ROVEX-671713 format. One record per residue (C-alpha): residue in three letters; x, y negated, z. Coordinates in pm, whole numbers, padded with zeros to 5 digits, always signed. Each point is the difference from the previous one (the first is absolute). Example, Ala and Ser with C-alpha at 12.3 -4.5 7.8 and 13.67 -1.06 7.14 Angstrom:
residues 2
ALA+01230+00450+00780 SER+00137-00344-00066 
end
This chain:
residues 760
MET+00288-00197-02011 GLN-00121+00334+00141 THR-00045+00341-00159 LEU-00155+00332+00081 VAL+00233+00298-00034 LEU-00169+00334-00073 ASP+00160+00345-00011 PRO-00169+00333-00074 PRO+00037+00176+00338 THR-00861+00345-00135 GLN-00562+00044-00026 LEU-00068-00023-00351 VAL-00165-00283-00190 ALA-00239+00012-00292 ALA+00153-00055-00345 PRO+00051-00193-00210 PHE+00210-00261+00172 ARG+00036-00351-00133 PRO+00250-00279+00063 ALA-00116-00272+00236 ASP-00104-00321-00169 GLY+00282-00246-00062 ILE+00300+00214+00092 GLU+00322-00051-00196 LEU+00268+00267-00039 VAL+00317-00206+00019 GLY+00259+00279-00007 PRO+00324+00077+00186 TYR+00094-00211+00302 GLN+00340-00131-00103 GLY+00283-00012+00251 SER-00171+00237+00243 GLY+00183+00099+00317 TYR-00177+00337+00019 THR+00156+00331-00089 ASP-00276+00068-00252 GLN-00136-00235-00267 ARG-00301-00211+00097 TYR-00267-00134-00234 VAL-00210-00314+00032 VAL-00376-00034-00052 VAL-00186-00329+00053 ARG-00361+00001+00119 ALA-00262-00246-00116 ASP+00031-00192+00330 GLY+00374-00052-00061 GLN+00115+00262+00253 VAL+00313+00182-00117 VAL+00010+00376+00062 GLN+00317+00210-00028 LEU-00045+00360-00111 SER+00220+00303-00034 GLU+00060+00126-00351 LEU-00257+00278+00035 LEU-00277-00232+00117 PHE+00085-00253-00270 LEU-00025+00267-00269 ILE-00338+00108+00134 VAL-00130-00357-00004 SER+00136-00047-00352 ALA-00175+00317-00120 ILE-00343-00092+00140 ASP-00220-00127-00284 GLY-00355+00037+00135 ARG-00073+00309-00213 SER+00244+00270+00104 GLY-00059+00224+00298 ALA+00248+00129+00253 ALA+00106+00296-00215 GLU+00080-00218-00300 LEU+00190-00247+00218 ALA+00203+00281+00154 GLU+00093+00131-00345 ARG+00125-00344-00111 VAL+00207-00058+00312 VAL+00148+00352-00014 ALA+00092-00050-00366 GLU+00182-00322+00086 THR+00169+00099+00325 GLY+00016+00379-00005 GLU-00126+00014+00359 ASP-00230+00278+00115 LEU-00317-00205+00046 THR-00356+00140+00010 ALA-00338-00167-00043 THR-00054+00034+00375 ASP+00325-00187+00065 VAL-00109-00284-00230 ASP-00340-00021+00172 ALA+00167-00020+00339 LEU+00255-00263-00101 VAL-00264-00218-00166 ARG-00235+00014+00297 GLU+00252-00034+00280 ARG+00252-00239-00157 LEU-00131-00187-00302 VAL-00366-00061+00088 PRO+00080-00155+00343 ALA+00265-00217-00168 GLY-00267-00146-00229 LEU+00161+00127-00321 VAL-00251+00270-00102 GLU-00376+00040+00019 THR-00176+00335-00005 GLY-00316+00123-00160 SER-00167+00019+00342 GLY-00191-00312+00089 SER+00033+00071+00371 ASP+00379-00016-00033 ASN-00016-00348-00150 ASP-00287-00167+00188 ASP+00217-00102+00292 ARG+00320-00032-00203 SER+00053-00361+00096 GLU-00030+00085+00369 ARG+00260+00277+00000 LEU+00239-00148-00256 GLU+00357+00018+00121 GLN+00134-00347+00062 ARG+00346-00140+00037 PRO+00192+00084+00318 ASP-00129-00196+00297 HIS+00268-00173+00206 LEU-00017-00283+00248 LEU+00294-00163-00179 MET-00193-00046-00323 LEU-00147-00329-00119 ARG-00359-00011+00124 PHE-00318-00202-00021 ARG+00071-00089-00362 LEU-00192-00276-00170 PRO+00045+00005-00381 VAL+00016-00356-00129 VAL+00136+00032-00355 PRO-00170+00269-00213 PRO+00211+00234-00216 SER-00091-00181-00321 VAL+00132-00332+00133 THR+00302+00176+00154 TRP+00082+00131-00347 VAL+00003-00354-00137 ILE+00212-00131+00288 ALA+00246+00285-00046 GLY+00028-00078-00370 MET+00097-00360+00075 PHE+00318+00113+00179 THR+00107+00321-00174 TRP+00267-00189-00195 LEU+00182-00064+00327 HIS+00078+00373+00024 ARG+00191+00020-00328 PRO+00368+00079+00065 PRO+00125-00311-00191 VAL-00204-00206+00248 VAL+00054+00198+00323 VAL+00380-00013-00002 PRO+00038-00378-00054 VAL-00273-00072+00256 LEU+00168+00208+00271 VAL+00341-00149-00076 ALA-00146-00352+00014 VAL-00171+00073+00335 LEU+00325+00132+00146 VAL+00194-00305-00118 LEU-00261-00242+00131 ASP-00001+00178+00335 LEU+00377-00036+00030 VAL-00015-00366-00100 VAL-00262-00068+00266 LEU+00187+00197+00266 PHE+00333-00174-00055 GLY-00146-00333-00100 GLY-00146-00109+00331 GLY-00300+00229+00006 ILE+00028+00090+00368 ALA+00017-00364+00113 GLY-00280-00086-00240 ALA-00220+00278+00143 LEU+00048-00137+00352 ALA-00089-00347-00124 GLY-00305+00144-00179 ALA-00118+00163+00323 GLY+00022-00339+00166 GLU-00208-00149-00281 MET-00270+00261+00054 VAL-00015-00080+00370 ALA-00031-00370-00075 ASN-00250+00050-00281 PRO-00244+00287+00081 ALA-00156-00029-00346 LEU+00310+00176-00135 VAL-00107+00313+00191 LEU-00304+00020-00225 ALA+00223-00034-00305 VAL+00223+00283+00124 LEU-00303+00219+00064 GLY-00132-00074-00348 LEU+00333+00094-00157 PHE+00006+00328+00193 LEU-00352+00090-00112 ALA+00085-00083-00362 THR+00318+00208+00025 GLY-00197+00294+00138 ALA-00238-00011-00296 PHE+00293-00036-00242 HIS+00165+00300+00169 GLU-00301+00219-00089 ALA+00006-00139-00354 GLY+00352+00142-00021 HIS-00130+00348+00083 VAL-00291-00001-00246 SER+00204-00154-00283 ALA+00273+00260+00045 CYS-00268+00269+00001 ARG-00141-00126-00331 TYR+00345-00047-00150 GLY+00076+00368+00064 GLY-00318+00116-00176 ALA-00235+00058+00296 ARG-00321-00186+00080 PRO-00016-00196+00328 GLY-00319-00014+00202 ALA-00161-00258+00227 MET+00184-00255+00214 GLY-00124-00134+00328 LEU+00043-00041+00376 GLY+00027+00255+00277 VAL+00126+00057+00354 TYR+00338+00167+00047 LEU+00070+00097+00361 VAL-00131-00320+00162 TRP+00072-00259-00270 PRO-00198-00097-00310 ALA+00183+00080-00324 PHE-00036-00020-00376 TYR-00014+00327-00191 SER-00002+00121-00359 THR-00107+00337-00137 VAL+00274+00161-00211 THR-00089+00365+00056 ASP+00005+00061-00375 SER+00378-00047+00006 TYR+00027+00367+00097 ARG-00030+00074-00372 LEU+00330-00183-00053 SER+00353+00128+00019 ARG+00201-00045+00318 ALA+00156-00315-00148 GLY-00345-00136-00083 ARG-00127+00066+00352 LEU+00306-00163+00154 ARG-00048-00303-00227 THR-00356-00026+00134 ASP+00121+00033+00360 LEU+00269-00267-00048 GLY-00224-00237-00196 GLY-00117-00178+00316 VAL+00343-00078+00143 TYR+00118-00093-00351 PHE-00271-00264-00016 ASN+00097-00108+00352 ALA+00350-00054-00136 ILE-00141-00219-00277 VAL-00172-00215+00263 LEU+00322-00017+00201 GLY+00187-00124-00306 GLY-00268-00258-00069 LEU+00010-00132+00356 ALA+00381-00020-00004 ALA+00000-00189-00332 THR-00270-00238+00126 TRP+00204-00078+00312 LEU+00313-00066-00209 LEU-00197-00239-00220 THR-00205-00179+00265 GLY+00186+00044+00328 THR-00328+00087+00180 ASP+00138+00168+00311 TRP-00322+00162+00126 LEU+00008+00224-00310 LEU+00308+00163+00152 VAL-00213+00114+00295 VAL-00230+00174-00246 LEU+00303+00141-00180 ALA+00140+00149+00322 LEU-00333+00150+00107 LEU-00061+00145-00345 HIS+00345+00164+00005 LEU-00096+00170+00325 GLU-00335+00110-00142 THR+00166+00140-00313 ALA+00252+00191+00211 ARG-00285+00137+00215 GLN-00163+00145-00311 PHE+00289+00245-00030 LEU-00072+00163+00338 PRO-00092+00365-00072 MET-00152+00068+00344 ILE-00343-00145-00080 ARG-00195-00024-00324 LEU+00179-00296-00151 ASP+00179-00004-00336 GLY+00304+00178+00146 TYR-00216+00298+00098 TYR-00128+00045-00355 ILE+00349-00055-00144 LEU+00138+00281+00216 SER-00302+00217-00081 ASP+00057-00035-00374 ILE+00376+00048+00029 VAL-00041+00337+00171 GLY-00313+00092-00201 VAL-00230+00064+00299 PRO-00320-00207-00018 ASP-00107-00010+00366 LEU+00290+00007+00243 PHE-00217-00052+00308 SER-00168+00336-00058 TYR+00338+00160+00083 LEU+00030-00143+00351 GLY-00179+00295+00159 PRO+00172+00274-00203 VAL+00347-00140+00068 LEU-00060-00043+00373 ARG-00152+00347+00034 SER+00291+00153-00187 ARG+00246-00165+00238 LEU-00150+00161+00311 PRO+00229+00258+00160 GLY-00057+00338-00160 ALA-00252-00130-00256 ALA+00008+00118-00361 PRO+00019-00256-00285 ASP-00342-00130-00092 PRO-00124+00140-00336 LYS-00059-00354-00122 LEU+00371-00075+00035 THR+00108+00314-00183 ARG-00171-00132-00315 LEU+00245-00293-00013 ARG+00341+00010-00163 PRO+00284+00029+00257 GLY+00134-00353-00053 VAL-00349-00147+00007 ARG-00083+00194+00316 ARG+00307-00137+00178 THR-00091-00353-00107 VAL-00355+00041+00130 GLU+00131+00138+00330 LEU+00236-00297+00037 TRP-00289-00237-00076 VAL-00210+00166+00272 ALA+00290-00032+00245 LEU+00001-00377-00064 VAL-00376-00050-00011 VAL-00101+00177+00321 PRO+00211-00218+00238 PHE-00106-00310-00193 LEU-00369+00082+00035 VAL+00037+00094+00368 VAL+00172-00329+00079 PHE-00242-00202-00214 LEU-00320+00159+00129 GLY+00130+00024+00357 GLY+00096-00366-00001 PHE-00339-00090-00144 LEU-00184+00191+00274 LEU+00218-00140+00277 ALA-00017-00360-00122 ALA-00366-00015-00104 PRO-00151-00046+00351 VAL+00233-00295+00060 VAL+00030-00150-00348 VAL-00364+00014-00111 PRO-00133-00228+00278 GLU+00281-00245-00068 MET-00079+00001-00373 LEU-00368-00059+00066 GLY+00089-00287+00231 GLY+00225-00149-00267 ALA-00275+00039-00261 ARG-00244-00187+00225 GLY+00253-00278+00037 PHE+00051-00028-00377 LEU-00376-00004-00056 GLY-00016-00285+00250 ASP+00262-00185-00205 ALA-00206+00064-00314 ALA-00312-00137+00170 ALA+00194-00309+00106 GLY+00117-00045-00358 VAL-00359+00015-00124 ARG-00110-00257+00259 ASP+00287-00233-00086 GLY-00040+00047-00374 ILE+00350+00149-00043 ALA-00053+00269-00260 VAL+00354+00142+00017 GLU-00020+00053+00375 ALA-00341+00166-00032 VAL+00113+00240-00272 LEU+00332+00074+00166 GLY-00164+00081+00333 THR-00243+00234-00171 VAL+00276+00174-00193 ARG+00215+00044+00311 ALA-00296+00146+00191 ALA-00072+00237-00288 LEU+00362+00118-00008 LEU-00029+00093+00369 VAL-00343+00161-00027 LEU+00058+00204-00317 PRO+00249+00244+00161 ILE-00243+00051+00289 VAL-00281+00076-00245 GLY+00229+00235-00192 GLY+00099+00176+00321 ALA-00366+00033+00098 LEU-00081+00152-00340 LEU+00289+00243+00040 LEU-00117+00092+00350 GLY-00354+00045-00129 LEU+00130+00230-00271 VAL+00188+00212+00254 LEU-00305+00017+00226 SER-00223+00099-00290 LEU+00241+00277-00104 LEU+00032+00135+00352 GLY-00332-00103+00153 ALA-00237+00170-00244 PRO+00128+00352+00074 LEU+00010-00083+00370 LEU-00360-00118-00005 ARG-00107+00319-00171 ARG+00181+00201+00265 LEU-00175-00193+00275 VAL-00345+00101-00117 GLU+00059+00342-00155 THR-00174+00298+00157 ARG+00116+00358+00022 ASP-00343+00136-00085 ALA-00355-00120-00033 GLY-00087+00073+00362 ASP+00305-00167+00150 ARG-00179-00333+00068 ALA+00330-00188-00024 LEU-00130-00354-00038 PRO-00239+00009+00299 THR+00277+00153+00212 LEU+00250-00266-00105 ALA-00251-00276+00073 GLY-00072+00152+00340 THR+00367+00015+00095 LEU+00052-00363-00097 LEU-00253-00119+00257 PRO+00201+00087+00314 VAL+00321-00121-00169 LEU-00158-00339-00072 LEU-00167-00020+00342 VAL+00313+00070+00202 GLY+00200-00226-00230 ALA-00244-00289+00037 LEU-00002+00031+00380 THR+00379+00014+00012 ALA+00043-00303-00224 ALA-00255-00196+00203 GLY+00177+00074+00329 ALA+00358-00012-00124 SER+00084-00300+00217 GLN-00083+00201+00314 LEU+00187+00318-00097 PRO+00368+00069+00078 ALA+00238-00031-00293 ALA+00255+00271-00076 ALA+00366-00079-00057 ALA+00063-00097-00361 SER+00185+00251-00218 ALA+00333-00066-00164 ASP-00023-00165-00342 PRO+00364-00033-00113 LEU-00079-00120-00354 GLY-00300-00213+00096 LEU-00207+00188-00257 GLY-00270+00095+00250 GLU-00051-00360+00107 ARG-00019-00113-00363 GLN-00264+00261-00077 THR-00206-00095+00302 ALA+00028-00368-00095 ALA-00119+00083-00350 LEU-00297+00194+00144 LEU-00091-00295+00220 ALA+00004-00231-00301 LEU-00200+00251-00204 THR-00275+00068+00254 GLY-00019-00349+00149 ALA-00098+00166+00331 SER+00165-00012+00340 GLY+00301+00215+00079 PRO-00185+00261+00208 VAL-00277+00034-00259 THR+00254+00046-00279 GLY+00193+00257+00203 VAL-00314+00197+00078 LEU-00102-00008-00368 LEU+00340+00136-00102 GLY-00036+00281+00252 ALA-00350+00080-00126 VAL+00115+00011-00363 THR+00289+00226+00100 ALA-00244+00233+00176 VAL-00235+00012-00299 LEU+00289+00106-00224 LEU+00005+00329+00193 TRP-00336+00088-00158 PRO+00131+00062-00356 MET+00306+00170+00145 ALA-00213+00244+00197 ARG-00232+00061-00295 ARG+00299+00060-00226 ILE+00119+00296+00209 GLY-00351+00143+00006 LEU-00127-00102+00344 PRO-00381-00024+00026 ALA-00162-00339+00047 PRO-00056+00023+00381 ILE+00365+00094+00058 ALA+00118-00279-00230 GLY-00222-00237+00197 LEU+00160+00129+00320 ALA+00341-00109-00132 VAL-00133-00348-00080 VAL-00157-00040+00346 LEU+00309+00120+00185 ALA+00221-00244-00192 GLY-00232-00300+00006 ALA-00217+00015+00313 VAL+00238+00098+00282 PRO-00008-00317+00217 PRO+00370-00011+00107 LEU+00113+00040-00361 VAL-00238-00271-00121 VAL+00129-00231+00274 VAL+00355+00043-00135 HIS-00125-00082-00351 ALA-00167-00316+00133 ALA+00336-00115+00137 GLY+00126-00027-00359 ASP+00319+00201+00036 PRO+00233-00036-00302 ALA+00021+00379-00031 ALA-00374+00035-00070 PRO+00032-00036-00381 ALA+00245+00292-00007 ALA-00278+00247+00090 PHE-00212-00139-00282 TRP+00278+00039-00257 LEU+00076+00356+00107 LEU-00364+00097-00050 VAL-00003-00171-00340 ALA+00308+00205-00093 ALA-00171+00320+00113 LEU-00305-00080-00212 LEU+00207-00073-00311 ALA+00231+00300+00027 GLY-00074+00279-00242 ARG-00228-00203-00228 GLY+00228-00037-00301 PRO+00324-00180-00085 ALA-00135-00355+00030 ALA-00165+00068+00338 GLY+00316+00179+00111 ARG+00206-00311-00062 GLY-00254-00196+00202 ALA+00036+00254+00283 TYR+00378-00045+00004 LEU-00042-00377+00009 ALA-00252+00021+00286 CYS+00239+00223+00198 ALA+00281-00248-00055 VAL-00214-00292+00120 ALA-00106+00198+00310 ALA+00360+00092+00082 LEU+00116-00361-00041 THR-00292-00124+00210 SER+00067+00226+00302 PRO+00318+00192+00088 VAL-00216+00247+00193 ALA-00197+00073-00317 ALA+00327+00060-00185 VAL+00115+00260+00253 ALA-00338+00177+00008 LEU-00012+00000-00380 ALA+00348+00153-00018 ALA-00108+00280+00237 PHE-00311+00063-00209 VAL+00204+00014-00322 ALA+00251+00242+00152 HIS-00273+00243+00116 ALA-00206-00032-00321 ALA+00305+00061-00218 HIS+00095+00301+00210 THR-00344+00159-00048 GLY-00012-00087-00371 GLN-00295-00239+00032 LEU+00225-00282-00116 GLY+00206+00041-00316 PRO-00132+00345-00096 ARG+00180-00021-00336 LEU+00337-00061+00158 ARG+00258+00272-00007 PRO+00104+00145+00339 ALA+00319-00208+00009 GLY-00192-00322-00067 ARG-00265+00087+00257 TRP+00251+00074+00272 THR+00187-00319-00082 LEU-00325-00194+00053 VAL-00064+00187+00327 VAL+00346-00076+00134 VAL-00003-00366-00102 ALA-00350-00067+00138 GLY+00065+00201+00317 THR+00325-00184+00063 ALA-00172-00336-00050 ALA-00273+00095+00248 ALA+00253+00121+00256 LEU+00215-00311-00030 GLY-00306-00225+00028 GLY-00117+00182+00310 ALA+00344-00031+00153 VAL+00001-00375-00064 PHE-00340-00037+00169 ALA+00114+00201+00300 GLY+00324-00197+00024 ARG-00182-00333-00008 ALA-00229+00123+00278 GLY+00300+00096+00215 VAL-00103+00362+00048 VAL+00279+00177-00185 GLN+00168+00117+00320 GLU-00308+00033+00220 LEU-00324+00155-00119 GLY-00285+00004+00248 ALA-00344+00156+00006 MET-00148-00307-00171 GLN+00220+00065-00303 LEU-00017+00378-00002 ALA-00379+00027+00029 PRO-00077-00154-00342 VAL+00277+00210-00156 ALA-00155+00315+00145 ALA-00345-00106-00119 GLY+00140-00053-00348 ALA+00156+00346-00003 VAL-00333+00154+00099 LEU-00173-00196-00274 VAL+00243+00128-00262 LEU-00059+00359+00117 LEU-00378-00046-00016 THR+00010-00137-00355 VAL+00234+00276-00117 ARG-00225+00262+00158 PHE-00345-00129-00094 ARG+00042-00253-00284 ARG+00330+00058-00177 PRO-00055-00262-00279 LEU-00013-00265+00274 ALA+00322+00118+00168 PRO+00216-00282-00149 LEU-00253-00246+00137 GLY+00036+00171+00339 THR+00376-00053-00019 ALA-00053-00370-00070 ALA-00241-00018+00295 ALA+00261+00164+00225 VAL+00254-00266-00096 LEU-00254-00275+00069 LEU-00089+00154+00338 ALA+00367-00007+00093 ALA+00027-00362-00116 SER-00302-00093+00213 ALA+00204+00080+00311 PHE+00234-00294-00061 PRO-00117-00356+00075 ASP+00154-00153-00314 THR-00177+00240-00235 ARG-00316+00083+00196 THR-00239-00241-00171 ALA+00105+00093-00353 ALA-00014+00369+00087 VAL-00353-00031+00136 LEU-00118-00185-00311 LEU+00144+00268-00225 LEU-00110+00285+00225 GLY-00366-00101-00018 PRO-00074+00113-00357 VAL+00252+00287+00016 LEU-00154+00158+00310 ALA-00350-00066-00133 MET+00082+00192-00319 LEU+00161+00285+00193 ALA-00295+00023+00238 ALA-00241+00015-00291 GLY+00204+00269-00174 LEU+00025+00214+00313 ALA-00369-00047+00075 ASP-00091+00120-00349 ARG+00221+00305+00051 VAL-00165+00090+00330 LEU-00363-00073-00094 ASP-00210+00233-00212 ARG-00060-00158-00342 GLU-00305+00215-00050 ARG-00165-00193+00283 PRO+00058-00369-00084 VAL-00226-00107+00285 ARG+00291+00064+00234 ALA+00216-00253-00186 GLY-00283-00253+00010 ALA-00047+00057+00371 LEU+00372-00047+00061 LEU-00007-00328-00190 GLY-00302-00119+00199 VAL+00155+00091+00334 THR+00324-00174-00095 VAL-00184-00319-00093 ALA-00195+00009+00328 VAL+00318+00048+00205 LEU+00182-00282-00176 LEU-00293-00238+00044 ALA-00021+00093+00369 ALA+00373-00065+00034 SER-00031-00345-00154 GLY-00111-00157+00327 PRO+00318-00211+00042 VAL-00037-00161-00341 VAL-00371-00063+00064 THR+00089-00172+00329 ALA+00272-00204-00169 ALA-00240-00108-00274 ALA-00261-00106+00253 THR+00260-00190+00205 SER+00121-00185-00310 ALA-00356-00091-00091 ALA-00061-00158+00340 PRO+00085-00374-00018 ALA+00156-00003+00345 ALA+00230+00285-00075 SER+00090-00083-00355 VAL+00369-00027-00064 PRO+00124-00179-00311 GLY+00229+00184-00233 ALA+00076+00369-00016 PRO+00306+00215+00038 GLY+00176+00114-00312 TRP-00079-00185-00322 ALA-00100-00364+00004 GLY-00374-00048-00011 GLY-00163-00121-00321 
end
């Protein structure tokens, strides 16, 4: 159940206005948690829209004949507010027309109405990929069959009976019976199918509880069907119309599912007492756990909607960002929070404080476990399919069906996870793809330049991968959490190629990500191409990528974070997540990122809306983290007491780099600070490989920015010549990888295997 919430915060539209077809003016939203009264309007597609009182009065006054002046007079007479015809025009065009509640007299405003219609809030934690199975007309009939169960004279005795039966089972040998029932299921696999059938029937009955409660309260339920929630298939029912009900009516609808679960629990307990069938107790125990899970408010289960209706705030997840932003040091309360009543606001803030750690642990565990668990699940599914095939050959129908069902139960979460991943990639990849091919002006020739820069990157990469067995391998970087190795293993499984080829591909993709970054800050195409070539075609750097170091994915994630930053709230959350993954993948990346954050916060490039106290707090925290990390690296290398020229030279080079960026390209100065930290880390053996991998794209971006500052933009031929000379120099310097590739190709000199990742 999702709603749109519209507030009046201007382009005039032709009068008269007319209500959109099929809208219904429901009236006040009862039990609202907002400081001002909200009103509910239902669109023809079933979407519920919440309006302020002013907007609701305007919609109510629109009759298809009156113009803006007449509408303003009616609203002023009813509210006493100082409202002009221009104000009405502006509110209708900017708020009501996009919400799909009003159509204008201009055909051009309505031709693409369906394309620009405001839809329900889009969250990854919503039920997706819905497949309606039961149409609304049939749902209405089903709901009518069970409405009598919601009458108070029925509800109270049913709940008392369920409680009594539960206690009788618990103290009447239910635990021992459940253990015996589990043994029966092991001995008789056909019972697993019976348990699965009972669970499916209970899930359908659960949704019948929602729709029947919705109808009992006076609202009209919609379609019922199947969908994917997170990674699991799930039943769903449409009860959006319950927003017209009172708070008690909405809560009855929310609780209708678990109430029907309780009815099933009572029926199972009574059946066990009458028949002594112990395997029913296994179903009873599992269904108790499922019913308790429904009360979790952290994800969109029944408990989430119960809490939402108790506090009177329809979409709690839309408050995650406002609450977190308001809790930053020195930040002012978000305007969205100030519209809530004080008690409601505190409840929402407490909910956010519980949800954020839960989601971090859940999603983090999912990402960490997926590379290991998914192959095991696929292997188990293959084994179950083999059992099913054996059952078909032997004519044992139960074994065939059971094997198929078990395989499906293992494969379905993988399919759901793939759909979720595809959704994330589609949300983030489309803007990224547009950024890859966008041009600054018609004469920029971006696409030919990008294609030309990819050629040396692919050539040097192919030669390096071919001769990887003959090239020296660098010392592997530290991977304390094992996250880097898991990511590289997942890439190997995804590409199906050898380790060196996969490593080179990752390096090439990381280099190509510099293109949209360079274009975003306004660099011309040849200079952006220079950044790509310097990051992806320098032979020593490509050799390190071919070795498959576990720190290599960290550079990729940092570039993803840079691309997502500043592109809206959703992309910003993705940038934070990418930074977290990079920091967990490589400690060196964490230290460099802390140095970057400290410098960017100091200059105001990061957190520009923060108050001075909040900004300085961020500077101090990030700077302290960077300093402590650097001290740990130095201590591990044993150079705390004795610093030689080998350690001081990179530090001096980093200081010069920071001065150059501050002098010639100030927006890149925080990146120069990060590069200085990485140069210092490259002096220590334990952190050298990771530092080099991270330095590649950073130095490439800095070089491109400084080159653009020095070159004359009015003469782009100079930038093109610089790019051409750079490509020629890098190709000339690729002699060692050419020799290694030729040596590997010679049968007499071929050496099996390759350093780094295992070959595919």
